[in-house]
N, CA, C, O and the ligand as a Tripos MOL2 file, in Angstrom:
@<TRIPOS>MOLECULE
protein
  273   271    69     0     0
PROTEIN
NO_CHARGES

@<TRIPOS>ATOM
      1 N           0.8420   -1.2200    0.0110 N.3       1 MET1
      2 CA         -0.0060   -0.0250    0.0200 C.3       1 MET1
      3 C           0.9700    1.2670    0.0050 C.2       1 MET1
      4 O           1.7380    1.5020    0.9370 O.2       1 MET1
      5 N           0.8670    2.0500   -1.1080 N.am      2 PRO2
      6 CA          1.7370    3.2390   -1.0880 C.3       2 PRO2
      7 C           1.3440    4.3500   -0.1200 C.2       2 PRO2
      8 O           0.1590    4.6160    0.0780 O.2       2 PRO2
      9 N           2.2620    4.9480    0.4350 N.am      3 PHE3
     10 CA          1.9780    6.0430    1.3510 C.3       3 PHE3
     11 C           2.5020    7.2110    0.7340 C.2       3 PHE3
     12 O           3.3640    7.1090   -0.1400 O.2       3 PHE3
     13 N           2.0160    8.4270    1.1450 N.am      4 GLY4
     14 CA          2.5470    9.6420    0.4520 C.3       4 GLY4
     15 C           2.2350   10.8380    1.4200 C.2       4 GLY4
     16 O           1.6360   10.6980    2.4860 O.2       4 GLY4
     17 N           2.7190   12.0570    0.9210 N.am      5 TYR5
     18 CA          2.4500   13.3220    1.6010 C.3       5 TYR5
     19 C           1.3090   13.9910    0.9200 C.2       5 TYR5
     20 O           1.1340   13.9590   -0.2980 O.2       5 TYR5
     21 N           0.5120   14.6260    1.8130 N.am      6 HIS6
     22 CA         -0.5920   15.3220    1.3150 C.3       6 HIS6
     23 C          -0.5970   16.7430    1.9790 C.2       6 HIS6
     24 O          -0.6130   16.8660    3.2030 O.2       6 HIS6
     25 N          -0.5810   17.8050    1.1250 N.am      7 CYS7
     26 CA         -0.6400   19.1530    1.6530 C.3       7 CYS7
     27 C          -1.9700   19.4040    1.8150 C.2       7 CYS7
     28 O          -2.6660   19.3070    0.8040 O.2       7 CYS7
     29 N          -2.5470   19.7370    2.9580 N.am      8 GLU8
     30 CA         -3.9020   20.0880    3.3120 C.3       8 GLU8
     31 C          -4.2940   21.4740    2.7030 C.2       8 GLU8
     32 O          -5.4660   21.7420    2.4430 O.2       8 GLU8
     33 N          -3.3140   22.2970    2.5000 N.am      9 GLU9
     34 CA         -3.5300   23.6590    2.0160 C.3       9 GLU9
     35 C          -3.6530   23.7930    0.5330 C.2       9 GLU9
     36 O          -4.4940   24.5500    0.0470 O.2       9 GLU9
     37 N          -2.8070   23.0550   -0.2300 N.am     10 CYS10
     38 CA         -2.8870   23.0310   -1.6200 C.3      10 CYS10
     39 C          -3.6710   21.9420   -2.2640 C.2      10 CYS10
     40 O          -3.9490   21.9540   -3.4630 O.2      10 CYS10
     41 N          -4.0410   20.9420   -1.3870 N.am     11 GLU11
     42 CA         -4.7080   19.6990   -1.8830 C.3      11 GLU11
     43 C          -3.8460   18.9480   -2.8980 C.2      11 GLU11
     44 O          -4.3440   18.3720   -3.8660 O.2      11 GLU11
     45 N          -2.5450   18.9750   -2.6450 N.am     12 ASP12
     46 CA         -1.6030   18.3130   -3.4840 C.3      12 ASP12
     47 C          -1.0320   17.0730   -2.7910 C.2      12 ASP12
     48 O          -0.7250   17.1120   -1.5990 O.2      12 ASP12
     49 N          -0.8840   15.9160   -3.5750 N.am     13 ALA13
     50 CA         -0.3830   14.7870   -2.7710 C.3      13 ALA13
     51 C           0.7240   14.0630   -3.7800 C.2      13 ALA13
     52 O           0.6950   14.1910   -5.0040 O.2      13 ALA13
     53 N           1.5300   13.4210   -3.1800 N.am     14 LEU14
     54 CA          2.6380   12.6130   -3.9450 C.3      14 LEU14
     55 C           2.8640   11.3840   -3.1370 C.2      14 LEU14
     56 O           3.0420   11.4120   -1.9190 O.2      14 LEU14
     57 N           2.8470   10.2450   -3.9020 N.am     15 PHE15
     58 CA          3.0040    8.9850   -3.2900 C.3      15 PHE15
     59 C           4.3700    8.3450   -3.4610 C.2      15 PHE15
     60 O           5.0170    8.6210   -4.4700 O.2      15 PHE15
     61 N           4.8490    7.5240   -2.5650 N.am     16 PHE16
     62 CA          6.1470    6.9090   -2.6620 C.3      16 PHE16
     63 C           6.0450    5.4260   -2.4150 C.2      16 PHE16
     64 O           5.0480    4.9030   -1.9180 O.2      16 PHE16
     65 N           7.1520    4.7620   -2.7980 N.am     17 THR17
     66 CA          7.2640    3.2970   -2.5400 C.3      17 THR17
     67 C           8.0640    3.2210   -1.3340 C.2      17 THR17
     68 O           9.2250    2.8190   -1.4040 O.2      17 THR17
     69 N           7.5330    3.5790   -0.2110 N.am     18 THR18
     70 CA          8.2000    3.3890    1.0910 C.3      18 THR18
     71 C           7.1090    3.3930    2.2060 C.2      18 THR18
     72 O           5.9100    3.5340    1.9630 O.2      18 THR18
     73 N           7.6400    3.2260    3.4600 N.am     19 THR19
     74 CA          6.6520    3.0570    4.5260 C.3      19 THR19
     75 C           6.2700    4.2940    5.1250 C.2      19 THR19
     76 O           6.8950    5.3280    4.8920 O.2      19 THR19
     77 N           5.2190    4.2490    5.9290 N.am     20 ARG20
     78 CA          4.7210    5.3690    6.6070 C.3      20 ARG20
     79 C           5.7980    5.9590    7.6460 C.2      20 ARG20
     80 O           5.9960    7.1640    7.8030 O.2      20 ARG20
     81 N           6.4530    4.9410    8.3230 N.am     21 SER21
     82 CA          7.4580    5.4910    9.3370 C.3      21 SER21
     83 C           8.6600    6.1630    8.6250 C.2      21 SER21
     84 O           9.2850    7.0630    9.1850 O.2      21 SER21
     85 N           8.9800    5.7140    7.3730 N.am     22 GLU22
     86 CA         10.0040    6.3660    6.6490 C.3      22 GLU22
     87 C           9.6590    7.7980    6.2930 C.2      22 GLU22
     88 O          10.4780    8.7130    6.3770 O.2      22 GLU22
     89 N           8.4570    7.9400    5.9080 N.am     23 LEU23
     90 CA          7.9220    9.2620    5.5240 C.3      23 LEU23
     91 C           7.9350   10.0870    6.7260 C.2      23 LEU23
     92 O           8.4260   11.2130    6.6400 O.2      23 LEU23
     93 N           7.4300    9.6520    7.9050 N.am     24 GLN24
     94 CA          7.5140   10.4730    9.1350 C.3      24 GLN24
     95 C           8.8660   10.9790    9.5000 C.2      24 GLN24
     96 O           9.0960   12.0930    9.9710 O.2      24 GLN24
     97 N           9.7950    9.9870    9.2190 N.am     25 TRP25
     98 CA         11.1550   10.2410    9.6290 C.3      25 TRP25
     99 C          11.6890   11.3470    8.6620 C.2      25 TRP25
    100 O          12.2610   12.3420    9.1080 O.2      25 TRP25
    101 N          11.4920   11.1540    7.3650 N.am     26 LEU26
    102 CA         11.9840   12.1980    6.4170 C.3      26 LEU26
    103 C          11.4770   13.6200    6.7140 C.2      26 LEU26
    104 O          12.1920   14.6180    6.6300 O.2      26 LEU26
    105 N          10.1370   13.6250    7.0790 N.am     27 LYS27
    106 CA          9.3940   14.9610    7.3890 C.3      27 LYS27
    107 C           9.9980   15.6320    8.6110 C.2      27 LYS27
    108 O          10.2280   16.8410    8.5960 O.2      27 LYS27
    109 N          10.2440   14.9200    9.6050 N.am     28 ARG28
    110 CA         10.8610   15.4770   10.8260 C.3      28 ARG28
    111 C          12.2830   15.8960   10.5750 C.2      28 ARG28
    112 O          12.7430   16.8550   11.1940 O.2      28 ARG28
    113 N          12.9950   15.2390    9.7120 N.am     29 ARG29
    114 CA         14.4320   15.5380    9.6390 C.3      29 ARG29
    115 C          14.7730   16.1280    8.1690 C.2      29 ARG29
    116 O          15.9240   16.0360    7.7430 O.2      29 ARG29
    117 N          13.8470   16.6770    7.4750 N.am     30 ALA30
    118 CA         14.0940   17.0750    6.1650 C.3      30 ALA30
    119 C          15.3510   17.9490    5.9430 C.2      30 ALA30
    120 O          16.0930   17.7630    4.9780 O.2      30 ALA30
    121 N          15.5640   18.9070    6.8680 N.am     31 HIS31
    122 CA         16.6620   19.6750    6.7240 C.3      31 HIS31
    123 C          17.9580   19.0330    6.8430 C.2      31 HIS31
    124 O          18.8990   19.3170    6.1020 O.2      31 HIS31
    125 N          18.0150   18.1590    7.7840 N.am     32 ILE32
    126 CA         19.2460   17.4430    8.0460 C.3      32 ILE32
    127 C          19.4350   16.4520    6.8010 C.2      32 ILE32
    128 O          20.5260   16.3840    6.2340 O.2      32 ILE32
    129 N          18.3840   15.7190    6.4130 N.am     33 VAL33
    130 CA         18.6060   14.8390    5.3860 C.3      33 VAL33
    131 C          19.1210   15.5310    4.0870 C.2      33 VAL33
    132 O          20.0090   14.9940    3.4260 O.2      33 VAL33
    133 N          18.5440   16.7720    3.7030 N.am     34 ALA34
    134 CA         18.9390   17.4300    2.5690 C.3      34 ALA34
    135 C          20.4300   17.8290    2.6960 C.2      34 ALA34
    136 O          21.1410   17.7410    1.6960 O.2      34 ALA34
    137 N          20.9020   18.2310    3.7840 N.am     35 GLU35
    138 CA         22.2460   18.5860    4.0950 C.3      35 GLU35
    139 C          23.1180   17.4570    3.8250 C.2      35 GLU35
    140 O          24.0430   17.5260    3.0160 O.2      35 GLU35
    141 N          22.8150   16.3510    4.5370 N.am     36 VAL36
    142 CA         23.6170   15.0380    4.4150 C.3      36 VAL36
    143 C          23.7410   14.6760    2.8450 C.2      36 VAL36
    144 O          24.7950   14.3620    2.2930 O.2      36 VAL36
    145 N          22.6040   14.7660    2.2870 N.am     37 GLY37
    146 CA         22.5930   14.3260    0.8370 C.3      37 GLY37
    147 C          23.4870   15.1210   -0.0480 C.2      37 GLY37
    148 O          23.9120   14.6150   -1.0870 O.2      37 GLY37
    149 N          23.7880   16.2920    0.2870 N.am     38 LYS38
    150 CA         24.7730   17.2060   -0.4790 C.3      38 LYS38
    151 C          26.2180   16.7170   -0.4780 C.2      38 LYS38
    152 O          27.0310   16.9380   -1.3760 O.2      38 LYS38
    153 N          26.4590   15.9590    0.7480 N.am     39 HIS39
    154 CA         27.8630   15.4400    0.9200 C.3      39 HIS39
    155 C          28.0610   13.9640    0.6650 C.2      39 HIS39
    156 O          29.1030   13.3630    0.9270 O.2      39 HIS39
    157 N          26.9590   13.4190    0.1220 N.am     40 MET40
    158 CA         27.0170   11.8930   -0.2180 C.3      40 MET40
    159 C          27.2520   11.8170   -1.6970 C.2      40 MET40
    160 O          26.4980   12.3450   -2.5130 O.2      40 MET40
    161 N          28.4070   11.0880   -2.0310 N.am     41 SER41
    162 CA         28.6640   11.0160   -3.4670 C.3      41 SER41
    163 C          27.5690   10.1000   -4.2520 C.2      41 SER41
    164 O          27.3040   10.1900   -5.4510 O.2      41 SER41
    165 N          27.0390    9.2750   -3.3910 N.am     42 THR42
    166 CA         26.0690    8.3160   -4.1010 C.3      42 THR42
    167 C          24.6640    8.9580   -4.1280 C.2      42 THR42
    168 O          23.7720    8.4270   -4.7890 O.2      42 THR42
    169 N          24.4510   10.0760   -3.4320 N.am     43 GLY43
    170 CA         23.2640   10.7090   -3.3730 C.3      43 GLY43
    171 C          22.1980   10.0590   -2.4610 C.2      43 GLY43
    172 O          22.5000    9.0660   -1.8000 O.2      43 GLY43
    173 N          21.0310   10.5640   -2.4110 N.am     44 LEU44
    174 CA         19.9620    9.9390   -1.5870 C.3      44 LEU44
    175 C          19.0800    9.0070   -2.4540 C.2      44 LEU44
    176 O          19.0620    9.0250   -3.6850 O.2      44 LEU44
    177 N          18.3760    8.2210   -1.6870 N.am     45 ASP45
    178 CA         17.4040    7.2730   -2.4980 C.3      45 ASP45
    179 C          16.4900    8.1990   -3.2570 C.2      45 ASP45
    180 O          16.3100    9.3650   -2.9040 O.2      45 ASP45
    181 N          15.9280    7.6590   -4.2910 N.am     46 ALA46
    182 CA         15.0210    8.4720   -5.1580 C.3      46 ALA46
    183 C          13.8170    8.9660   -4.5030 C.2      46 ALA46
    184 O          13.3550   10.0660   -4.8040 O.2      46 ALA46
    185 N          13.2380    8.1500   -3.5480 N.am     47 TRP47
    186 CA         12.0940    8.5540   -2.8600 C.3      47 TRP47
    187 C          12.3020    9.7980   -1.9480 C.2      47 TRP47
    188 O          11.4570   10.6750   -1.7740 O.2      47 TRP47
    189 N          13.6440    9.7520   -1.3440 N.am     48 MET48
    190 CA         13.9600   10.8460   -0.4890 C.3      48 MET48
    191 C          14.1970   12.1490   -1.2750 C.2      48 MET48
    192 O          13.8210   13.2230   -0.8060 O.2      48 MET48
    193 N          14.7690   12.0700   -2.3730 N.am     49 ASP49
    194 CA         14.8310   13.2650   -3.1960 C.3      49 ASP49
    195 C          13.5370   13.8600   -3.5610 C.2      49 ASP49
    196 O          13.3830   15.0800   -3.5100 O.2      49 ASP49
    197 N          12.4780   12.9580   -3.9720 N.am     50 GLU50
    198 CA         11.2250   13.3600   -4.3570 C.3      50 GLU50
    199 C          10.4750   13.9740   -3.1700 C.2      50 GLU50
    200 O           9.7680   14.9750   -3.2920 O.2      50 GLU50
    201 N          10.6670   13.3090   -1.9930 N.am     51 GLY51
    202 CA          9.9860   13.6930   -0.7390 C.3      51 GLY51
    203 C          10.4710   15.1930   -0.3300 C.2      51 GLY51
    204 O           9.6780   16.0750    0.0010 O.2      51 GLY51
    205 N          11.8310   15.3550   -0.3970 N.am     52 LEU52
    206 CA         12.3170   16.6190    0.0330 C.3      52 LEU52
    207 C          11.7380   17.6630   -0.9200 C.2      52 LEU52
    208 O          11.2750   18.7210   -0.4940 O.2      52 LEU52
    209 N          11.7710   17.3520   -2.2040 N.am     53 GLU53
    210 CA         11.3100   18.3570   -3.2390 C.3      53 GLU53
    211 C           9.8720   18.8270   -2.9070 C.2      53 GLU53
    212 O           9.5350   20.0080   -2.9880 O.2      53 GLU53
    213 N           9.0160   17.7860   -2.5120 N.am     54 PHE54
    214 CA          7.6650   18.0600   -2.2010 C.3      54 PHE54
    215 C           7.4900   18.9210   -0.9540 C.2      54 PHE54
    216 O           6.6700   19.8390   -0.9190 O.2      54 PHE54
    217 N           8.3150   18.5860    0.1070 N.am     55 LEU55
    218 CA          8.3560   19.3380    1.3510 C.3      55 LEU55
    219 C           8.8130   20.8100    1.1250 C.2      55 LEU55
    220 O           8.3610   21.7420    1.7890 O.2      55 LEU55
    221 N           9.7670   20.9560    0.1120 N.am     56 GLU56
    222 CA         10.2750   22.3410   -0.1000 C.3      56 GLU56
    223 C           9.3300   23.0740   -0.8590 C.2      56 GLU56
    224 O           9.3840   24.3020   -0.7980 O.2      56 GLU56
    225 N           8.3690   22.4560   -1.6500 N.am     57 LYS57
    226 CA          7.4240   23.2460   -2.4520 C.3      57 LYS57
    227 C           6.2220   23.6930   -1.4890 C.2      57 LYS57
    228 O           5.3730   24.4830   -1.9000 O.2      57 LYS57
    229 N           6.1820   23.2070   -0.3070 N.am     58 HIS58
    230 CA          5.1040   23.5230    0.6620 C.3      58 HIS58
    231 C           5.6820   23.9500    1.9900 C.2      58 HIS58
    232 O           5.3870   23.3130    3.0010 O.2      58 HIS58
    233 N           6.5500   25.0730    2.0480 N.am     59 PRO59
    234 CA          7.0110   25.4660    3.3290 C.3      59 PRO59
    235 C           6.0310   25.9430    4.2660 C.2      59 PRO59
    236 O           5.2130   26.7920    3.9120 O.2      59 PRO59
    237 N           6.0410   25.4340    5.5230 N.am     60 GLY60
    238 CA          5.1330   25.8080    6.5750 C.3      60 GLY60
    239 C           3.7890   25.3990    6.4090 C.2      60 GLY60
    240 O           2.9510   25.7250    7.2490 O.2      60 GLY60
    241 N           3.4430   24.6160    5.2660 N.am     61 HIS61
    242 CA          2.1620   24.1340    5.1460 C.3      61 HIS61
    243 C           1.8510   22.9460    5.9450 C.2      61 HIS61
    244 O           2.7610   22.3220    6.4900 O.2      61 HIS61
    245 N           0.6190   22.5900    6.0520 N.am     62 SER62
    246 CA          0.1250   21.4040    6.9460 C.3      62 SER62
    247 C           0.1980   20.2290    6.0380 C.2      62 SER62
    248 O          -0.6540   20.0300    5.1720 O.2      62 SER62
    249 N           1.2370   19.4390    6.2440 N.am     63 ILE63
    250 CA          1.3500   18.1470    5.4380 C.3      63 ILE63
    251 C           1.2450   16.9120    6.2190 C.2      63 ILE63
    252 O           1.9840   16.6910    7.1780 O.2      63 ILE63
    253 N           0.3440   16.1140    5.8240 N.am     64 VAL64
    254 CA          0.0390   14.8290    6.4820 C.3      64 VAL64
    255 C           0.4690   13.7440    5.7080 C.2      64 VAL64
    256 O           0.6900   13.8690    4.5040 O.2      64 VAL64
    257 N           0.6160   12.5770    6.3770 N.am     65 ILE65
    258 CA          0.9810   11.3900    5.6420 C.3      65 ILE65
    259 C          -0.3250   10.5950    5.3290 C.2      65 ILE65
    260 O          -1.1150   10.3200    6.2330 O.2      65 ILE65
    261 N          -0.5280   10.2500    4.0950 N.am     66 THR66
    262 CA         -1.7680    9.6310    3.6590 C.3      66 THR66
    263 C          -1.4350    8.2330    2.9990 C.2      66 THR66
    264 O          -0.3070    7.8760    2.6610 O.2      66 THR66
    265 N          -2.5670    7.5220    2.8760 N.am     67 GLU67
    266 CA         -2.3100    6.1600    2.2700 C.3      67 GLU67
    267 C          -3.3330    6.1470    1.0870 C.2      67 GLU67
    268 O          -4.4690    6.6110    1.1830 O.2      67 GLU67
    269 N          -2.8590    5.6160    0.0570 N.am     68 LYS68
    270 CA         -3.6470    5.5730   -1.1570 C.3      68 LYS68
    271 C          -4.7150    4.4030   -1.0570 C.2      68 LYS68
    272 O          -5.4900    4.1930   -1.9900 O.2      68 LYS68
    273 ZN          1.0790   23.3300    0.1300 Zn       69 ZN69
@<TRIPOS>BOND
     1     1     2 1
     2     2     3 1
     3     3     4 2
     4     3     5 am
     5     5     6 1
     6     6     7 1
     7     7     8 2
     8     7     9 am
     9     9    10 1
    10    10    11 1
    11    11    12 2
    12    11    13 am
    13    13    14 1
    14    14    15 1
    15    15    16 2
    16    15    17 am
    17    17    18 1
    18    18    19 1
    19    19    20 2
    20    19    21 am
    21    21    22 1
    22    22    23 1
    23    23    24 2
    24    23    25 am
    25    25    26 1
    26    26    27 1
    27    27    28 2
    28    27    29 am
    29    29    30 1
    30    30    31 1
    31    31    32 2
    32    31    33 am
    33    33    34 1
    34    34    35 1
    35    35    36 2
    36    35    37 am
    37    37    38 1
    38    38    39 1
    39    39    40 2
    40    39    41 am
    41    41    42 1
    42    42    43 1
    43    43    44 2
    44    43    45 am
    45    45    46 1
    46    46    47 1
    47    47    48 2
    48    47    49 am
    49    49    50 1
    50    50    51 1
    51    51    52 2
    52    51    53 am
    53    53    54 1
    54    54    55 1
    55    55    56 2
    56    55    57 am
    57    57    58 1
    58    58    59 1
    59    59    60 2
    60    59    61 am
    61    61    62 1
    62    62    63 1
    63    63    64 2
    64    63    65 am
    65    65    66 1
    66    66    67 1
    67    67    68 2
    68    67    69 am
    69    69    70 1
    70    70    71 1
    71    71    72 2
    72    71    73 am
    73    73    74 1
    74    74    75 1
    75    75    76 2
    76    75    77 am
    77    77    78 1
    78    78    79 1
    79    79    80 2
    80    79    81 am
    81    81    82 1
    82    82    83 1
    83    83    84 2
    84    83    85 am
    85    85    86 1
    86    86    87 1
    87    87    88 2
    88    87    89 am
    89    89    90 1
    90    90    91 1
    91    91    92 2
    92    91    93 am
    93    93    94 1
    94    94    95 1
    95    95    96 2
    96    95    97 am
    97    97    98 1
    98    98    99 1
    99    99   100 2
   100    99   101 am
   101   101   102 1
   102   102   103 1
   103   103   104 2
   104   103   105 am
   105   105   106 1
   106   106   107 1
   107   107   108 2
   108   107   109 am
   109   109   110 1
   110   110   111 1
   111   111   112 2
   112   111   113 am
   113   113   114 1
   114   114   115 1
   115   115   116 2
   116   115   117 am
   117   117   118 1
   118   118   119 1
   119   119   120 2
   120   119   121 am
   121   121   122 1
   122   122   123 1
   123   123   124 2
   124   123   125 am
   125   125   126 1
   126   126   127 1
   127   127   128 2
   128   127   129 am
   129   129   130 1
   130   130   131 1
   131   131   132 2
   132   131   133 am
   133   133   134 1
   134   134   135 1
   135   135   136 2
   136   135   137 am
   137   137   138 1
   138   138   139 1
   139   139   140 2
   140   139   141 am
   141   141   142 1
   142   142   143 1
   143   143   144 2
   144   143   145 am
   145   145   146 1
   146   146   147 1
   147   147   148 2
   148   147   149 am
   149   149   150 1
   150   150   151 1
   151   151   152 2
   152   151   153 am
   153   153   154 1
   154   154   155 1
   155   155   156 2
   156   155   157 am
   157   157   158 1
   158   158   159 1
   159   159   160 2
   160   159   161 am
   161   161   162 1
   162   162   163 1
   163   163   164 2
   164   163   165 am
   165   165   166 1
   166   166   167 1
   167   167   168 2
   168   167   169 am
   169   169   170 1
   170   170   171 1
   171   171   172 2
   172   171   173 am
   173   173   174 1
   174   174   175 1
   175   175   176 2
   176   175   177 am
   177   177   178 1
   178   178   179 1
   179   179   180 2
   180   179   181 am
   181   181   182 1
   182   182   183 1
   183   183   184 2
   184   183   185 am
   185   185   186 1
   186   186   187 1
   187   187   188 2
   188   187   189 am
   189   189   190 1
   190   190   191 1
   191   191   192 2
   192   191   193 am
   193   193   194 1
   194   194   195 1
   195   195   196 2
   196   195   197 am
   197   197   198 1
   198   198   199 1
   199   199   200 2
   200   199   201 am
   201   201   202 1
   202   202   203 1
   203   203   204 2
   204   203   205 am
   205   205   206 1
   206   206   207 1
   207   207   208 2
   208   207   209 am
   209   209   210 1
   210   210   211 1
   211   211   212 2
   212   211   213 am
   213   213   214 1
   214   214   215 1
   215   215   216 2
   216   215   217 am
   217   217   218 1
   218   218   219 1
   219   219   220 2
   220   219   221 am
   221   221   222 1
   222   222   223 1
   223   223   224 2
   224   223   225 am
   225   225   226 1
   226   226   227 1
   227   227   228 2
   228   227   229 am
   229   229   230 1
   230   230   231 1
   231   231   232 2
   232   231   233 am
   233   233   234 1
   234   234   235 1
   235   235   236 2
   236   235   237 am
   237   237   238 1
   238   238   239 1
   239   239   240 2
   240   239   241 am
   241   241   242 1
   242   242   243 1
   243   243   244 2
   244   243   245 am
   245   245   246 1
   246   246   247 1
   247   247   248 2
   248   247   249 am
   249   249   250 1
   250   250   251 1
   251   251   252 2
   252   251   253 am
   253   253   254 1
   254   254   255 1
   255   255   256 2
   256   255   257 am
   257   257   258 1
   258   258   259 1
   259   259   260 2
   260   259   261 am
   261   261   262 1
   262   262   263 1
   263   263   264 2
   264   263   265 am
   265   265   266 1
   266   266   267 1
   267   267   268 2
   268   267   269 am
   269   269   270 1
   270   270   271 1
   271   271   272 2
@<TRIPOS>SUBSTRUCTURE
     1 MET1         2 RESIDUE 1 A MET
     2 PRO2         6 RESIDUE 1 A PRO
     3 PHE3        10 RESIDUE 1 A PHE
     4 GLY4        14 RESIDUE 1 A GLY
     5 TYR5        18 RESIDUE 1 A TYR
     6 HIS6        22 RESIDUE 1 A HIS
     7 CYS7        26 RESIDUE 1 A CYS
     8 GLU8        30 RESIDUE 1 A GLU
     9 GLU9        34 RESIDUE 1 A GLU
    10 CYS10       38 RESIDUE 1 A CYS
    11 GLU11       42 RESIDUE 1 A GLU
    12 ASP12       46 RESIDUE 1 A ASP
    13 ALA13       50 RESIDUE 1 A ALA
    14 LEU14       54 RESIDUE 1 A LEU
    15 PHE15       58 RESIDUE 1 A PHE
    16 PHE16       62 RESIDUE 1 A PHE
    17 THR17       66 RESIDUE 1 A THR
    18 THR18       70 RESIDUE 1 A THR
    19 THR19       74 RESIDUE 1 A THR
    20 ARG20       78 RESIDUE 1 A ARG
    21 SER21       82 RESIDUE 1 A SER
    22 GLU22       86 RESIDUE 1 A GLU
    23 LEU23       90 RESIDUE 1 A LEU
    24 GLN24       94 RESIDUE 1 A GLN
    25 TRP25       98 RESIDUE 1 A TRP
    26 LEU26      102 RESIDUE 1 A LEU
    27 LYS27      106 RESIDUE 1 A LYS
    28 ARG28      110 RESIDUE 1 A ARG
    29 ARG29      114 RESIDUE 1 A ARG
    30 ALA30      118 RESIDUE 1 A ALA
    31 HIS31      122 RESIDUE 1 A HIS
    32 ILE32      126 RESIDUE 1 A ILE
    33 VAL33      130 RESIDUE 1 A VAL
    34 ALA34      134 RESIDUE 1 A ALA
    35 GLU35      138 RESIDUE 1 A GLU
    36 VAL36      142 RESIDUE 1 A VAL
    37 GLY37      146 RESIDUE 1 A GLY
    38 LYS38      150 RESIDUE 1 A LYS
    39 HIS39      154 RESIDUE 1 A HIS
    40 MET40      158 RESIDUE 1 A MET
    41 SER41      162 RESIDUE 1 A SER
    42 THR42      166 RESIDUE 1 A THR
    43 GLY43      170 RESIDUE 1 A GLY
    44 LEU44      174 RESIDUE 1 A LEU
    45 ASP45      178 RESIDUE 1 A ASP
    46 ALA46      182 RESIDUE 1 A ALA
    47 TRP47      186 RESIDUE 1 A TRP
    48 MET48      190 RESIDUE 1 A MET
    49 ASP49      194 RESIDUE 1 A ASP
    50 GLU50      198 RESIDUE 1 A GLU
    51 GLY51      202 RESIDUE 1 A GLY
    52 LEU52      206 RESIDUE 1 A LEU
    53 GLU53      210 RESIDUE 1 A GLU
    54 PHE54      214 RESIDUE 1 A PHE
    55 LEU55      218 RESIDUE 1 A LEU
    56 GLU56      222 RESIDUE 1 A GLU
    57 LYS57      226 RESIDUE 1 A LYS
    58 HIS58      230 RESIDUE 1 A HIS
    59 PRO59      234 RESIDUE 1 A PRO
    60 GLY60      238 RESIDUE 1 A GLY
    61 HIS61      242 RESIDUE 1 A HIS
    62 SER62      246 RESIDUE 1 A SER
    63 ILE63      250 RESIDUE 1 A ILE
    64 VAL64      254 RESIDUE 1 A VAL
    65 ILE65      258 RESIDUE 1 A ILE
    66 THR66      262 RESIDUE 1 A THR
    67 GLU67      266 RESIDUE 1 A GLU
    68 LYS68      270 RESIDUE 1 A LYS
    69 ZN69       273 GROUP 0 **** ****
């Protein structure tokens, strides 16, 4: 069952092939993960890059984790 981020203010959602707990982890640590990713030669997992991009597009918005 895919989980995703849903912005309650823009009614925008994006789903990933990862677990709910991973999405919660990324949401809480977005700034740290983005910073670490810059220093990793291999880069981050694709879902992490996409997740960070989504979070950056909705700064300060109410984002919840949703299930498809
Ligand atoms: Zn938004």
